[in-house]
C-alpha positions as CSV (number, residue, x, y, z in Angstrom):
1,M,6.0,15.3,26.4
2,R,8.0,14.3,23.3
3,V,6.8,11.6,20.9
4,A,8.8,10.1,18.0
5,L,7.0,8.2,15.3
6,I,9.3,6.0,13.1
7,Y,8.1,4.5,9.8
8,V,10.1,1.4,8.7
9,G,9.5,0.5,5.1
10,Q,10.9,-0.6,1.7
11,P,12.4,2.1,-0.5
12,E,10.0,2.8,-3.4
13,S,12.9,3.4,-5.9
14,E,16.6,4.1,-5.9
15,L,16.2,7.7,-6.9
16,R,13.1,8.4,-4.8
17,P,13.0,6.1,-1.8
18,V,9.9,7.9,-0.7
19,M,7.6,8.9,-3.6
20,S,4.8,10.1,-1.3
21,P,4.9,10.1,2.5
22,P,2.7,7.5,4.2
23,I,-0.6,8.5,5.7
24,G,-0.3,6.8,9.1
25,P,2.7,8.6,10.7
26,Q,1.6,12.0,9.4
27,L,-1.9,11.6,10.6
28,L,-1.0,10.2,14.1
29,G,1.7,12.9,14.4
30,T,-0.8,15.6,13.6
31,L,-3.4,14.3,16.1
32,L,-0.7,14.2,18.8
33,L,0.3,17.8,18.0
34,H,-3.3,18.9,18.4
35,H,-3.3,17.0,21.6
36,G,-0.4,19.0,23.0
37,A,2.5,16.7,22.3
38,E,5.9,17.7,20.8
39,V,6.3,15.4,17.8
40,E,8.9,14.4,15.3
41,L,8.6,11.9,12.5
42,F,11.4,9.7,11.2
43,D,11.5,7.4,8.1
44,S,14.1,4.5,7.8
45,R,14.1,5.1,4.0
46,L,15.4,8.7,4.2
47,Q,18.7,8.2,6.1
48,P,21.1,5.4,7.2
49,A,20.2,3.7,10.5
50,D,23.0,5.4,12.4
51,R,21.9,8.8,11.4
52,L,18.3,8.0,12.2
53,L,19.2,6.7,15.7
54,A,21.3,9.7,16.4
55,A,18.5,12.0,15.4
56,V,16.1,10.2,17.6
57,D,18.5,10.5,20.6
58,D,18.9,14.2,19.9
59,F,15.2,14.6,20.1
60,D,15.1,12.4,23.3
61,P,11.5,11.3,23.1
62,H,9.5,9.9,26.0
63,L,7.5,7.6,23.6
64,V,8.7,6.1,20.4
65,G,6.1,4.5,18.1
66,F,7.0,2.1,15.2
67,S,4.9,1.4,12.2
68,Y,5.9,-1.3,9.7
69,L,4.8,-4.2,7.6
70,S,5.9,-7.8,7.8
71,P,8.8,-7.5,5.3
72,N,10.4,-4.9,7.5
73,A,9.7,-6.5,10.9
74,D,13.3,-7.5,11.6
75,E,14.6,-4.0,10.7
76,A,12.0,-2.4,13.0
77,V,12.9,-4.7,15.9
78,A,16.6,-3.8,15.5
79,L,15.9,-0.1,15.5
80,A,13.5,-0.5,18.4
81,R,16.1,-2.3,20.4
82,A,18.7,0.4,19.6
83,V,16.4,3.3,20.7
84,R,15.5,1.8,24.1
85,R,16.5,4.0,27.0
86,P,15.4,4.0,30.7
87,G,12.1,5.8,31.0
88,R,11.4,5.7,27.2
89,A,8.2,3.7,26.1
90,I,8.5,1.8,22.9
91,V,5.3,1.0,21.0
92,A,4.6,-1.1,17.9
93,G,1.7,-0.7,15.5
94,G,0.5,-1.5,12.0
95,V,-0.6,-4.6,10.2
96,H,2.3,-6.9,11.2
97,A,2.0,-6.0,14.9
98,S,-1.7,-6.5,14.7
99,I,-1.4,-10.0,13.3
100,H,1.6,-11.1,15.3
101,T,0.7,-9.4,18.6
102,E,1.9,-12.0,21.1
103,A,5.0,-12.8,19.1
104,T,5.9,-9.1,18.8
105,L,5.6,-8.7,22.6
106,A,7.6,-11.8,23.3
107,I,10.6,-10.3,21.5
108,G,11.0,-8.2,24.6
109,V,11.7,-4.9,22.8
110,F,8.2,-3.3,22.7
111,D,6.4,-2.2,25.8
112,T,3.1,-2.0,24.0
113,V,1.5,-3.3,20.8
114,V,-1.4,-1.5,19.3
115,R,-3.8,-3.7,17.3
116,R,-6.1,-2.3,14.5
117,E,-6.5,1.4,14.0
118,G,-4.1,3.6,15.9
119,E,-5.6,7.2,16.1
120,S,-7.5,6.8,19.4
121,A,-4.9,4.3,20.8
122,I,-1.9,6.7,20.4
123,L,-3.8,9.5,22.1
124,D,-4.7,7.1,25.0
125,L,-1.1,6.0,25.4
126,Y,0.1,9.6,25.4
127,D,-2.4,10.5,28.1
128,R,-1.3,7.5,30.2
129,L,2.3,8.6,30.0
130,V,1.5,12.2,30.9
131,A,-0.5,11.0,33.9
132,G,2.4,8.7,35.0
133,E,0.4,5.5,34.5
134,P,1.9,2.3,33.2
135,L,1.2,1.3,29.7
136,P,-0.8,-1.9,29.0
137,P,1.0,-4.5,26.9
138,I,-1.8,-4.6,24.3
139,V,-4.1,-1.9,23.2
140,E,-7.1,-2.7,21.1
141,G,-7.4,0.3,18.8
142,T,-11.0,1.5,18.2
143,A,-12.3,3.0,15.0
144,W,-12.1,6.8,14.8
145,P,-15.8,7.8,15.1
146,D,-16.0,10.4,12.4
147,V,-13.3,10.3,9.7
148,D,-14.5,13.7,8.4
149,T,-13.0,15.3,11.6
150,L,-9.5,14.0,10.9
151,P,-7.2,17.0,10.3
152,P,-4.9,17.7,7.3
153,Y,-1.3,16.6,7.9
154,A,0.9,19.0,9.8
155,D,4.1,20.1,8.0
156,F,6.8,17.8,9.5
157,D,10.5,18.3,9.0
158,C,10.9,14.6,8.1
159,Y,8.9,14.8,4.9
160,R,9.4,18.5,3.8
161,G,12.2,17.5,1.5
162,V,10.1,14.8,-0.1
163,Y,7.3,17.2,-0.9
164,D,9.9,19.7,-2.3
165,Q,11.4,17.1,-4.7
166,E,11.8,17.9,-8.4
167,G,9.2,16.3,-10.6
168,Y,5.9,15.1,-9.4
169,R,4.9,16.2,-5.9
170,P,2.2,13.6,-5.0
171,V,0.3,13.3,-1.7
172,Y,-1.8,10.5,-0.3
173,L,-5.2,11.1,1.1
174,Q,-8.3,9.1,2.0
175,L,-12.0,9.3,1.0
176,G,-13.0,6.8,3.7
177,R,-12.2,3.5,5.4
178,G,-13.5,0.0,5.2
179,C,-13.2,-2.7,2.5
180,P,-15.9,-5.3,2.1
181,M,-13.9,-7.6,-0.2
182,Q,-12.5,-11.0,0.7
183,C,-9.5,-11.4,-1.5
184,T,-7.3,-14.3,-0.1
185,F,-4.0,-12.5,-0.7
186,C,-4.9,-9.4,1.4
187,E,-4.7,-9.0,5.2
188,L,-7.8,-6.8,5.6
189,P,-10.3,-9.7,5.4
190,N,-8.7,-11.3,8.4
191,R,-11.6,-11.1,10.9
192,Q,-9.5,-12.5,13.7
193,V,-7.5,-9.3,13.6
194,F,-9.5,-6.6,11.9
195,E,-13.1,-5.8,12.7
196,P,-15.7,-6.3,10.0
197,P,-15.6,-3.3,7.8
198,R,-17.9,-0.5,8.9
199,R,-17.6,1.8,6.0
200,R,-16.9,5.4,7.0
201,F,-16.7,8.3,4.5
202,R,-15.6,11.9,4.4
203,T,-17.4,14.7,2.7
204,V,-16.5,16.3,-0.6
205,D,-15.9,19.7,1.1
206,T,-13.5,18.2,3.6
207,V,-11.5,16.3,1.0
208,M,-11.2,19.3,-1.2
209,A,-10.2,21.6,1.6
210,E,-7.4,19.2,2.4
211,V,-6.2,19.0,-1.2
212,H,-6.2,22.8,-1.5
213,E,-4.1,23.0,1.7
214,Y,-1.4,20.7,0.3
215,V,-1.3,22.5,-3.0
216,R,-0.9,25.8,-1.2
217,R,1.7,24.5,1.3
218,W,3.8,22.1,-0.7
219,G,2.9,22.8,-4.4
220,V,1.4,19.3,-4.6
221,D,0.5,18.5,-8.3
222,F,-0.7,14.9,-8.0
223,V,-3.2,13.2,-5.6
224,T,-3.3,9.5,-4.9
225,I,-6.4,8.4,-3.2
226,A,-5.1,5.6,-0.9
227,D,-8.4,3.8,-0.2
228,P,-8.2,0.1,-1.1
229,I,-11.3,0.8,-3.2
230,A,-12.1,4.4,-3.8
231,T,-15.2,3.6,-5.9
232,L,-17.1,2.2,-2.9
233,N,-18.9,5.6,-2.6
234,L,-19.5,6.7,-6.2
235,P,-21.3,10.0,-5.4
236,L,-18.4,11.0,-3.1
237,L,-15.8,10.1,-5.7
238,M,-17.6,11.8,-8.6
239,G,-18.1,14.9,-6.4
240,V,-14.3,15.1,-5.7
241,V,-13.5,14.5,-9.4
242,R,-15.8,17.3,-10.5
243,R,-14.4,19.7,-7.9
244,M,-10.8,18.9,-8.8
245,D,-11.6,19.4,-12.5
246,A,-13.2,22.8,-11.8
247,E,-10.8,24.1,-9.1
248,L,-7.5,22.2,-9.7
249,P,-7.3,21.2,-13.3
250,D,-3.5,21.0,-13.3
251,V,-3.4,18.5,-10.4
252,G,-3.4,14.8,-11.5
253,L,-5.4,12.1,-9.8
254,M,-5.0,8.3,-9.3
255,F,-7.2,5.9,-7.4
256,N,-8.1,2.2,-7.0
257,G,-11.3,1.1,-8.6
258,H,-13.1,-2.2,-8.4
259,V,-14.7,-4.1,-11.3
260,N,-17.9,-4.5,-9.3
261,R,-18.0,-0.9,-8.1
262,F,-17.7,1.1,-11.3
263,S,-20.4,2.7,-13.4
264,R,-20.9,4.4,-16.7
265,A,-21.8,7.6,-14.9
266,L,-18.3,7.6,-13.2
267,A,-16.6,6.9,-16.5
268,E,-18.4,9.8,-18.1
269,V,-17.4,12.1,-15.2
270,L,-13.8,11.0,-15.5
271,G,-13.8,11.4,-19.3
272,E,-15.1,15.0,-19.0
273,A,-12.4,15.8,-16.4
274,Q,-9.8,14.2,-18.6
275,A,-10.5,16.6,-21.5
276,G,-7.8,19.2,-21.8
277,R,-5.4,17.5,-19.5
278,D,-2.6,17.2,-22.0
279,R,0.4,16.8,-19.7
280,E,0.9,13.3,-18.4
281,G,1.0,14.3,-14.7
282,Q,-2.3,16.1,-15.0
283,R,-4.2,13.0,-16.2
284,I,-6.5,10.7,-14.3
285,T,-5.7,7.0,-13.9
286,V,-8.0,4.3,-12.4
287,W,-6.1,1.2,-11.1
288,F,-8.0,-2.1,-11.1
289,G,-7.0,-5.3,-9.3
290,F,-7.9,-7.4,-12.3
291,E,-5.2,-9.9,-11.0
292,S,-5.9,-12.5,-13.6
293,G,-7.4,-13.3,-17.0
294,S,-8.3,-16.8,-15.7
295,Q,-11.7,-17.2,-14.2
296,R,-10.5,-20.2,-12.3
297,L,-7.7,-18.2,-10.6
298,L,-10.2,-15.3,-9.9
299,D,-12.4,-17.8,-8.1
300,F,-9.4,-19.3,-6.3
301,M,-8.4,-15.9,-5.0
302,R,-12.0,-15.1,-4.1
303,K,-12.0,-11.9,-6.2
304,R,-15.8,-12.1,-6.7
305,T,-15.4,-10.7,-10.2
306,S,-15.6,-12.2,-13.6
307,V,-13.2,-11.9,-16.6
308,A,-16.2,-10.7,-18.7
309,D,-16.9,-7.9,-16.2
310,G,-13.2,-6.9,-16.2
311,L,-13.2,-6.6,-20.0
312,A,-16.4,-4.6,-19.9
313,V,-15.0,-2.1,-17.3
314,A,-11.8,-1.7,-19.2
315,R,-13.7,-1.1,-22.4
316,L,-15.8,1.5,-20.7
317,C,-12.7,3.4,-19.5
318,R,-11.2,3.2,-22.9
319,D,-14.3,4.6,-24.5
320,H,-14.1,7.7,-22.2
321,D,-10.3,8.2,-22.5
322,V,-9.7,7.2,-18.9
323,Q,-6.2,5.8,-18.3
324,V,-6.3,2.2,-16.9
325,G,-3.7,0.7,-14.6
326,A,-4.0,-3.1,-14.6
327,N,-2.6,-5.2,-11.7
328,L,-1.8,-8.8,-12.6
329,L,-0.8,-11.3,-10.0
330,L,1.8,-13.9,-11.0
331,G,3.2,-16.9,-9.1
332,V,-0.1,-18.0,-7.6
333,P,-0.4,-21.6,-6.3
334,T,-2.2,-24.0,-8.8
335,E,-1.5,-21.7,-11.8
336,T,-1.1,-23.5,-15.1
337,E,0.0,-22.8,-18.7
338,D,-3.7,-22.3,-19.6
339,D,-4.0,-19.6,-16.9
340,Y,-1.0,-17.8,-18.5
341,R,-2.6,-18.0,-21.9
342,A,-5.7,-16.5,-20.3
343,H,-3.6,-13.7,-18.8
344,H,-2.2,-12.7,-22.1
345,A,-5.5,-12.9,-23.9
346,F,-7.0,-10.6,-21.2
347,M,-4.2,-8.1,-21.3
348,D,-4.2,-8.0,-25.1
349,E,-7.9,-7.3,-25.1
350,I,-8.0,-4.5,-22.4
351,E,-4.8,-2.8,-23.7
352,P,-4.1,-1.1,-20.3
353,T,-2.3,2.2,-20.2
354,F,-0.1,0.9,-17.3
355,P,0.2,-2.9,-17.2
356,N,1.5,-3.7,-13.7
357,P,2.5,-7.4,-13.0
358,N,3.2,-8.3,-9.4
359,I,4.8,-11.5,-8.1
360,L,2.9,-13.1,-5.2
361,N,4.7,-13.0,-1.8
362,P,2.2,-14.6,0.6
363,L,1.7,-12.3,3.6
364,P,1.2,-13.6,7.1
365,G,-2.4,-13.2,8.2
366,T,-3.8,-13.9,4.8
367,E,-5.7,-16.9,3.6
368,M,-3.2,-17.4,0.8
369,Y,-0.4,-17.6,3.4
370,D,-2.3,-20.2,5.4
371,Y,-3.1,-22.1,2.2
372,C,0.6,-22.3,1.3
373,A,1.7,-23.0,4.9
374,D,-0.9,-25.9,5.4
375,R,0.4,-27.5,2.2
376,G,4.1,-27.0,2.8
377,L,4.4,-24.6,-0.1
378,L,6.3,-21.8,1.7
379,R,10.0,-22.0,1.0
380,D,10.8,-20.5,4.4
381,P,7.8,-19.8,6.7
382,A,9.9,-17.5,8.8
383,D,11.0,-15.3,5.9
384,H,8.6,-12.4,5.5
385,S,10.8,-10.5,3.1
386,I,9.7,-9.4,-0.4
387,W,11.1,-11.5,-3.2
388,R,11.6,-9.1,-6.1
389,D,12.1,-10.2,-9.7
390,S,15.8,-9.7,-9.4
391,D,16.0,-11.9,-6.3
392,I,14.1,-14.7,-8.0
393,A,16.3,-14.4,-11.2
394,A,19.5,-14.5,-9.2
395,R,18.5,-17.4,-7.0
396,G,16.5,-19.4,-9.5
397,E,13.7,-19.9,-7.1
398,G,10.9,-17.9,-5.4
399,P,8.9,-17.8,-2.2
400,V,6.4,-20.5,-3.1
401,L,7.3,-24.1,-3.9
402,G,6.0,-25.7,-7.0
403,I,5.8,-22.4,-9.1
404,D,7.3,-22.2,-12.5
405,Y,9.3,-19.0,-11.9
406,Q,10.9,-19.2,-15.3
407,R,7.4,-18.5,-16.7
408,V,6.6,-16.0,-13.9
409,L,9.8,-13.9,-14.7
410,A,9.3,-13.9,-18.4
411,T,5.7,-12.8,-18.1
412,Y,6.7,-10.2,-15.5
413,R,9.4,-8.8,-17.7
414,H,7.1,-8.9,-20.7
415,Y,4.6,-6.5,-19.1
416,R,7.2,-4.4,-17.4
417,D,8.9,-4.2,-20.8
418,E,12.3,-4.8,-19.2
419,P,15.0,-6.8,-20.8
420,A,16.9,-9.3,-18.6
421,P,19.9,-7.6,-17.0
422,E,23.3,-8.9,-18.2
423,S,24.0,-10.0,-14.6
424,E,21.3,-12.6,-14.9
425,P,22.6,-15.4,-17.1
426,R,20.2,-17.9,-15.6
427,Y,17.2,-15.7,-16.6
428,R,18.6,-15.1,-20.1
429,S,18.9,-18.8,-20.6
430,W,15.2,-19.2,-19.5
431,A,14.1,-16.3,-21.7
432,A,15.8,-17.9,-24.7
433,D,13.2,-20.7,-24.6
434,D,10.0,-19.2,-25.8
435,D,8.0,-22.3,-25.1
436,T,8.6,-22.2,-21.3
437,T,8.5,-18.5,-20.7
438,T,5.8,-16.7,-22.6
439,G,2.8,-18.8,-21.5
440,C,1.4,-18.3,-25.0
441,G,0.4,-21.2,-27.2
């Protein structure tokens, strides 16, 4: 029985549309291989649609699974419609399909929608097809009972060229699953869709065996831990860092931390591991979702952190020579000039290695989206696309009504250290007025 898994996503950059292959398709495909299926992966970012569709037809799968987020829902539907054939089951999964289950089914393209986690669900669907049973329209995915038993990714043709690229060869992996936070701009706290987080973790030995496998097979030289918060289990993370430092000192590491889940002991371990890592790609970076230097906005976004705690954690990292990535969220409803002054004061104080401003695009299924929808603040509630800075500059507007996007763009470009492109005269006219763009008094 042949299964095709298609990931539909946004290119990560012009030169490298896929920096690191996504976990989901690789993991689901590997489980299906172990289950006896013949599996091929496809990624919409790696070839034009006509070539992708031709390749799928050449493979002639019995089941085609699509994974995508809301900004790519229209593209996924178009591809799913194009690959439909008699006797071929079409399945949708991922966050968007989990949130918009009934609407996704109503399109009439997908035979089945998988909600929540997909590992057990995809194996169940495969078994039903093998047995000649009809597929249910909705499958409620159940949590994989022991994440430590999940296998390393198989070596799929689809991503072999990505892992062979010149420059960094990064790989995503997980320490565990489950996020207890309640940030209003994130889909994971949506308890109508996703079950309350039951935190499940792997062991140091399993994680390290997986890293060694990818280094041996693909020459991986950079590991990105994809957990929303990798610091939830500090002993596990510190164990992995120590082992990587001892066994793979030339492999770089990056992960997401949380202001409330960080310790001096971790900073010391990271500092010790950082010593001697002179090449940029070898170094260790902790990314924090600081999001704002304004306590009022932190409370509005339900970050459950304080500006003072953020400053303290950044100082702790700096004292131990740990690189800090600082996420800053701009274009948030209710933001004011005072909030932007607070942003700048905060960023000046923490001096992050990698400042990373992001422009809010409210995602369906989040409290922030509902807040904007209830107040008529969404420019187009049916538009789930991502508004990039260039889109906002070209159009002179953004996804949320009532936002001063002149100020947003100027602040974004300030921390990105990007001059306004010559093709954006509207933005250049905004940037010429320091009083309205910098947010500083």
